[in-house]
N, C-alpha and C positions, 0 to 999 in steps of 0.2 A: 476748404471743404467745411462745412458746418459740423460742429461737434454733434455727438449723440444727444446731449442734453438740449442743445438748440433745436435740433430737429424734433425732439418730443415737445419742446415748448412752442409749439405751432399755433397759429391763429385758431385752430380748431377748439383751443381751451376756452376762447372768448365768449362764444355763445353758451358754452357749459357753464362757465362762470357766472354769467348774467342769469341764467336759469337757476342755479344754486342759491344765489343772493336774493333772487325773488322769492325762493321758498323759505330762506332763512336770512332775512336782512340783518346786516350788522353795521356798526358805525364805521366811518371812513377810517379811522385809527386801526381798528381790527381788520379791516379790508387790506390795508397796507401790511400788517403783520402777516396775514394769511398769503399774500402775494410773495413775501420774502420766504415764507415756509415752503410754499410750492415750487419756487425756484430752486431752492436747496434740495427738496426732495427729488426733483427731476434730475438734478446734478448727481446726487448719490444713487439713484435708480440705476444708473449704467454700470455700477460696481457692486452694488448691494441690493438684493431683491427686497424692496420695502413694500410694494403693492403688486398685485397681479398685472403683467404688462397689459393684458386686454382691457383693463379698467382705466388705463391712462388717458384715453381721449374724453373719458367722463369722470375725471378725478375731482372736479368741484361738486358735481351732483352726487356721485357715487360714494365719495369719501367725506368731503368737507361738510357739506350740507347734512349729509347722515349724522355727523358728529355734532354740528351746531344744534340740531333739533332737541338734543337732551336738555339744553339750558332752559327751555320753555317748561319742562317737567319738574325742575328744581330751581326756580328763579331766585330764591334767596340763598342758595348754597354757595359758599366761598372756598371751602376746603373739599377738594375732590381727590379720589385715589382711582387711578386707571390701572387695572390688572392685565399685564401682557399688552403693553403699549406698542410694540412692534414698530411701524413706521410712524406713529404718533396719532392714530385714530382710535378713540377720540381725544386722548389726552393732551396732545400739543395743540390741537384746534381749540379745545376748551380753555387752555392757558392764554392763547391768543386773544380769546373773547374776554377773558376775565382780566386782562392786564391792567385796565384802568381802575379796577375795584380795589381800594385799600385792603390789605390783609388777605387778598385771595391767593391760593396755591393749589397746585395740582401735583400730586405724587404720581409719577409714572414708574410702573414696575416692569422690568424687562430683564430676562435672563440672558439674552443673546448680546454679547459684548459690542459687536459691530453695530447693532441696532441701538444699544444704549448710548454709544458714541454719537450716532446720528441724532438721537433725541437731545443730548447735551447741546449739540451745535444748533439744533433748531430752536431751542429755548434761548440760546445766546444771540442768534441773529435776529430773532423776532422780539428780543427783550421782554420775554414773558415769564411769569412767575411759576417755577416749577422745581421740583427735586426729583432726581433720578435714582432708583434703587436697583442696582445690578444684583439681581437674585431671582430664585424661583418664587413664583406667587405664594406657594404655601409657607415659605420662609420669611416672607416680607411684611406680612400685615402686623406682626408684633412690634416691627422696627419703625413703623409710621408714628411720629411723635405728634400729638395733639389730637384734637377732635376732627373727624372726617364727617362732612355733611352728606356727601353722596359717593358712592363706589359704582365704577363703571367697568365693562369689559365688552369686547367686540371681537368675534371670530377667534376666540382663544381656547375654549374647552366646552365640552357638553354642560348643559345648564345645571345638572345636579352636582357637578364638580364646582362650578363657579359659586353656587350657593354655599357650598362648604368653604370656600376661600372667603367669601364675603361675610359669612355669619358673625364672626367676631366684631366686624365694624357696624353690622346692622344692629347687632345687640347693644352697641354703644350708642345707638340713635341715628346711624346713617341710613339713607335710602339707597337702595340698589337699582340701578338702571342698566339692563343687559341688552345689547342689540343683537337680535337673532333673525334667522331667515325663515323660510317657508315650513320647516320641520318643527316650529315652535311648539305645536300642539303635542308632538310625540315626545319632545324634550320635556314638556311640562309633565306629562303622564310619567315619564321615568322618574322626574325629580320628586314627585309626590309619593313615590315608594320610601323615600328617605326623609323627607322634610314635610313639616306642616306649613303650608303657605297660602296665602290668599293674593295671588298675582293679579295685577292690573295690566292688561294687554293694550298697547297703543300702536295703530297701524302707522308705518313709516311714512313721513311727509314726501319722502323721495321716491314713492311708487315702489313697483315691484311687489315682492312678496315678503318685505321687510317688516318686523315687528320689534317693539321695545317692551321688555318685561320688566314691569315695576313692582319692587317688593319693599315693603315697610317692616315686616315682621318675618322672622325665620325661627322656626324651631324644630329640632331633630325629632323625628318619630320615635326613635328608641335611644334615649340619652346615654345609655350604657354601652352603646355600640357605635362603631364608625360606619358612616355610609360608604358604600363601595367606591373605591377610587378617590376618596377625599379625606383630608385630615381636618380636625376641628381647629 
């Protein structure tokens, strides 16, 4: 009888993979790394909920291409920080794509020990450059050693909270790229209660109602107070 992972790893992923790589082309080496990552994710998915089961038939377009599209918005970035990496989107995907670039590294911040263990194994089997930080997001930013060119997050927290987490890195020169859904306008309205920002919105290449919020500068509206639900 086929294992659960083999059943999930059905040919249905073939057309989805082709569609994803048409949207976000990668080198053959990167494709092979991503193949290994997907295989590992499907194996672990049976025992650890890494992605919503309903999205598995569209794993490549829904998760991998969605992550890869960030590279075009920060083409010269070599050091990335991914806040709340979860199943590795976008952090592991970015690490796979950056593996051939000397000096590239992705910091993956994850507070769940099981998911952090998966992320470590994913970096190992794909031979991709990354560092796992097993910590809450708010406690991790100061631990990241060295310059960060770009900070990312996907499906982790409301935008105003993400901005608070990312602000120290952006203040030091990082670009923030946050993957958001159809409620992005409402989240931006809420965020501007606490932060002075000039967001650039990019429609997701993968369709649907996805957006990428790009921020190059972040300033607290009231420097003497803390934003609701965030720490500086």
